[in-house]
Phi, psi and omega in degrees: 000138175243153182238143175255137188220155174220124180247137183223137175261129176216117181047054180065012174249147166266120177257128180237123172255116185225141179215166166297131184307321179284002176267345187296130183091357182273155181238120182255125174232136179218121178055234178267358173278140178220120179239115180265117182268080192272151175294333175292335178262321181244354192254042174298311176200165176260143184219154181272176190298322181299314177292327183289320176303316177292320179296322178291318181291327185262357180279147183265322179236125183234124172253112190229147180221130175126151176297316182288324177296320181293312181303319176299314178296319182288318173310317179287343183085021184262321178249170187231136178302330186294337186265353186281134179240162179217153173235119179054037176081004174258115181292152173213150180210139176242131177235133170243131180263130180265000000 
């Protein structure tokens, strides 16, 4: 499984945008909600599960989209199923670590 990621440093925080690689470039629409999983936001590089795990653990702010990405974050204790929302069946989660 590959993940598409973009990492940004902002005010001493590591911001990680991560999604399931197959979602990159898709536009998800449900009613009036529209989520564009753009290459400019999520598509800096493709990584394997091991590197995705490392990035999830060390990042302060995480924007994540996709079943595999969310599953990995929950498995690592970073995300919680309670915070997961979905648009047209595609789950997304935002995590701020304190």
